[in-house]
N, C-alpha and C positions, 0 to 999 in steps of 0.2 A: 448812628453809624460810627464804627471805629475802624481805622485803617492801619494795616500792619505791613511792613516790608518782609518778604518771605523768600525762601529758596536760595538760589546761587549767590545773590548779592550779599546776603547775610553770611553764608558759608565762606565765601572768598575773603570777606573782610576779616573774619575770625582766623583765617589761614594767613593773613597778612599780605594778601594779593591785592594790588591796586586794580581799579576797574579797567584801566588800559591793558593790564597784563592778563587779567582773568577773562575779559571779554563777556562777562555775565551781564545780562540786562537786569534792570531793576523791576521786579514783579511785586505787585501789591494784592493783598486780599482784604475784602471789605466784609466786616461782620456786623450783622444787624440791619443790613440795608436790603433794598429791593430794586428791581430793574426800573420801576417807575421813579424811584427817588434818584437813581443815578442819571437817568435821562433828564429829569427836572433840573439837575445841577449842571447840565451841559455836556455830560459824558456821551461818547458815541459808541453804540453797541456794535461789536464786530463778531461775537460768538453766536453760532446758531445752536450748537449742541448744548452749550451751557453759557450763562451770561458772563461775557468778558467785555470790558469797556475801555476806550481810550480816553485818557485825561484830556480835557479841552485845551490845555496849553502845552504840557510836557509830552503828550501823546504816549506816555507809558501805560502799560496794561494794568487794569484793575479788575480783579475777578471777585464775584460774590462768593463768600464761603459756601462750600457745598459738600455733600456726601455722595458716594457712588454705590450703585448696586449692580452686580453682574447679571446681565440678561441674555447674553449670547456669546458665541465664540469670538476670539480676536480682541484687538484693543478697542474696537468700536462698539462692542456689545455691552454697553453700560447705560443705566438710567441714572439721572442726576437729580438731586434735591438741593435747590438753592434757596430754601426758605429762610427768612430772617432769623429764625430760631436756631439755625446751625451755628455751633460754637467754633471758636478758633481751634480748640483741641481736636474737634471732630474733623475739621478741614485738614489739619496737619496729619491726622491719622491715615488719610487716604494717600499720602505721598509715598514715594518709592523708598528713599534711604533716610536714615535718621539725620544724617548731616545736611539733608535738604529739607528737613522738617523743623527748622528753627525759625522763629518769627521775632521781629523787633518792632516795638511800639513807637509812637511819635516822640517819646522822651528818651529813646535809646535803650530801653529795658528789653532784655531777651526773654522770650517765652520758649521753653525747651522741654516739653512734656515727655519726649521720647529719648532724652539723653544724647542728643546729637553732638553736644560739645565734648562729652566724654569720648565719643567715637572719633571726633576730630583729633583729640589729643593722642588717642591710641592708634590713629591712622587706620581705621577700620571702615569698610563699606558694609553696612548692615541694613537689612530691610526693616521697615517700621512695624509692619504687621503681616499676618498671614494673607491679608488681602493683596499683597504684592503679587501673588501667584495668579491673580485674575487678569493681569495685563501682560501678555507675552512680550510686548515691546520692551518691557523693563529688563529682560535678560540682556538685550543689546545695550540698553542704557547703562546698566551696571558695568558691562564690559568696556563701554566707552569711558566711564568715570575711572575705571581701573587704569586705562591707557592715559587718561588725563593727569592722574595724580600719582602714577607709579614712581616718578622721580622724587616725590615727597615721602615715599615709604608706605603708601597705602596698599592694603590687601583686602580681598573680599573675605568677609567673615565665613567661617566654616558652615554655619547653619544657613547662610544666604546662598552659598555655592550649592549646598545640598538641595535647597528649594529650587534653584535654577536647574539642577539636574532633573528633578521631578517634572518641572515644567517642560523641559526639552523632550523628555520621554513621553509626555502626554499627547504630543502632536499639536499642541496649541500654536507652536511657531509656524505651522503650515498655514495658519489663517492670517498671517501678517501681510499687509499690502506692500507691494514691491517698492513704491515710492517712499514709504516710511523706513523700510529696511535700508534702502540706499541712503536716505537722509542720515540715519545713524552711522552707517559705514563711512560716509563722506566726512562727517564730523570726527569720527574716530581716527581717520587717516590724517587729520590735521592736528592731532594731539602730539604731545612730545614723545610718547612711546607707543606708536600704533601697533607694534608687534604684540604688545600686552593685550590689546583688543582681541586678536586672533587666538592667543594663548588662553584667554579667559573663556572664550566661546568654546574652544576645544575641551577645556577642563570640565565644563558642565554638559558636554554632549550636544551643544547647539550648533557647532560648526558644520556638522554633516547636514543640518537642515538649512542653514543660511548660505553656506559656501561649500557644497559637496565636492566641487571640483578642486578646491584647495585642500579640503580634508582628505581627499583621496591620495595626496602626495605623501602623507605620513606613513612611514613603514616601507616606502619605496627606496631600494638601495641605489647608490651611485658608486662609480669607481673611487676607491679610497685614495688613489694616487692624486686625483684632482680635487676630491671632496673628502677630506679627512673626517668631516662630520657625518658622512655616509648617507644619512636619511634625507630624502628630498624635501620633506616638510620642514625639517630643522633648517635646511639650507635656505628655504624661502623666507623663514622668519629672520634668519641672520641677514639676508639681503634687505628685508624691510627695515631692519635696524640701521643698516648702512644707508639706505635711501633717506631715512629720517635725519641722519647726520649730514647728508650731502645737500638736502633740499627740503624746503617747507612746502613745496608744490604737491598737493594731493594727487594731481594727475601722474606725476612721477612715482609717487608711492603706490598708487593703485596698479600702475603698469608693472612695477617691480613685484608686487604681490602675486600677479597672475602670469608672469613671464614664462614659467616652467610647467604649466598645466599639462603639456604633452607628455611629461615623464610618467604620468599615471596611466597613460593609454598606450605606451610602447609595448611591443611583444615581450611577455615575461621571459621567454626563452633567451632573449638577448641581455637581460639584466645581469649585472648592474649597468650595462651600457644602454644608451637611449638614442639610437640612431634615428635621425629624422624627427626628433621630438619638437623641433621648432615649428614645423608646419602642422604636425599632428595636434599641437596645442591650440590651433586656431579654431577648431570645432568646439571643444569645451569652453573656450573663451567666448565664442559667439553665443553659446547657450547661456552662459552666465550673464553676459551683457544684455541679452534679450529678456531674460527672466527678471533682472533687477532694474531694467530700463536705464542702464548706465548712460550718462551723457556722451555725446559723440566725441567730444574732445578727450575724454578719458579712454574711450574705446579705441580711438585711432592710435594713440601712443601705445596702448596695450598690445594692439595687433603688431605694430612695428617691433616692439620689444620682444614679443614671442617669436616672430619669424626671423629676425635678423641679428639677435644678440650674439649668437655664436660666430656669425660672419664678421661682426665688428671685433670680437676677440682675436680673430685670425688675420687682421688687416695687414700685418707685416708679411704674410705669405700670399696675399692676393695680387693678381696682375692689375695694372692701372685701369684696364678696361672694366674689370670686375668692380674695382673701387668706384668707378663712375656709375656703374649700374646700381650699386648700393646707394650712392647719393641720390640718384634718380628715384629709386624705390622709396627713399625717405622723404621725397619731395623737398630736398634741402635747398634747391635753387629758389623756390617760391616761399618756403616756410623754414628759414634757418632756425627759428626758435623751436620748431618741432624736433629738429635734429639735436638741439641742445638737450631737450628733455629725454630723447632716446639715449644719448650718450650717458646721462646720469643713471638711467636704468641699467645700462651695460656695466658701468663702473660699480654700481651697487651689487650686481650679480657677481662680478669678478672678486669683489672684496668680501662678499657674504659667505666666506668659507673659513673653517677653523685654521688659524695661522696666517691667513691672507688679509686680515682686517685692515692693516695699515699699508698694504702693497700699492705702489703708484699704478696708475692706469694710463700709460703713454699712448695707448690706442686712440684715445679721445683726441689728443692733439694731432695725431697723424691723420685722422679723418678730417679734422678741421683744416689742416694744412692742405689736404687734397681739395677740399671745398674752395678754399681761397684761391688755389691755383686754377681751378676750373672757372671760377668767377672772373679771373683776370683776363680770360680770352675776350677780346673785343668782337662781339657778335656782329655789330653793325658794320665795322670795317671789314670783317671777314666776308659778309654777304655782298658788300659793294665790290670787293675784289673779284668774287666769284661771278657776279653778274657781268662784269666788264671783261672777263677773261675770254680766251679763244673758244672755249666750249660752253656757250650759255646753257643754263639749265632749262630743259624742256618742261613744258607746262604739266604734262601728265606725271612726271616723276619729280617735280620740283620739291614737294614737301619732304619726301624720303631722302632726296639728295641733300637738302639743306640740313636735315637732322643728322645724316651721316657725316657731313662736313663739320658740323659743330662738335659732334662726338669725337671725331678724329683729332681736332685741335685741343679739345678738353682733355682727352686721354693723354696726348703728348705733354700738355702742361702738368698734369698730375704726375706723370712718369718722371719728368725733370725735377719737380719739387720733392718727390719722395726719394729720388736718388741722391739729391743734395743733402737731405736730412739723414739718410742712412737708416738701417734697420733699428728699431727700438730695442732696448735691453730686455723688455718683457713683453 
């Protein structure tokens, strides 16, 4: 048996990325071995579809060299051959991109039969072989790598993009399992340039299959006075770029991506205006979240961002009682961290416009000030005073009366705090 380091660890080392920065796991391929030999040496088998084993000490993954044959639709429709006769070159041939098809032996020598090093130098994402088209998940993987390495100057090769277009048009993407689509999306949202992921999917025609609700925004006009970029799809990508600069949190980035879905379903007779798009966006958002089985923590912030982002922008014009209702809708008293995520979405939205990229967002501090003022109300002392007062609370109306009393004092505290601050400049 011979063992080779393969994939991301080799690629990232050649790019000069340290393991801590690249985040790539070390993956190994075993040539000339069998499952029986691996088990005899103490490896633990974990793969059912094809033989993958965990090293007895390091717990790193070791896979037997294999070839693949397409047997059905989707990324699961493959038959595998992991016979000891499978060569390293045959194993590398089945991989997605040339930059991921470089191996390193135990002496540090590189085996690069498909010219991955040349593509690394030229900053090109290129498929290894026509077999790339047999796995529709690779369309998303290439888009994710484009997002990951965009800051290094990488681009998708023309012939690879053309192949991805043919794959998108074939309907193969319809066979992808929701969990795998979300897994790729979630990884892409954590990359340095997540907007490149969306741009790449759109460039090859895959966005309409993966995220039709987002794809529908392109070509939708907005008022030029507020949105010099005009196109709602372009605006969303600009917002996602802003979100990436403001926060590493994929929850914030996802919520930013989907905050304006309602603009695609407002009455066209009102365009370029989108009255009520905030709540109209909740239906396509729910459809998207259900289809991709989006985690609750992502979906929750996305719903808040969709419904309340405009209200946050207008906070200087809101009455104190309305500000309190907004805080309550955001569940800010119990989950202040959730409001922080919401505010980042709102700031990304405000700055995701041509000419507004560096504009301050004082609305965030104003809402935080209101929250601090509301939290300063001593609820315990308030209730003790009310219970000992001349008009004790009757049992039947106690809950409503207590709630009204707390709201009254919180509203007053918010009014005083905002009055002292004065109206923001923007």
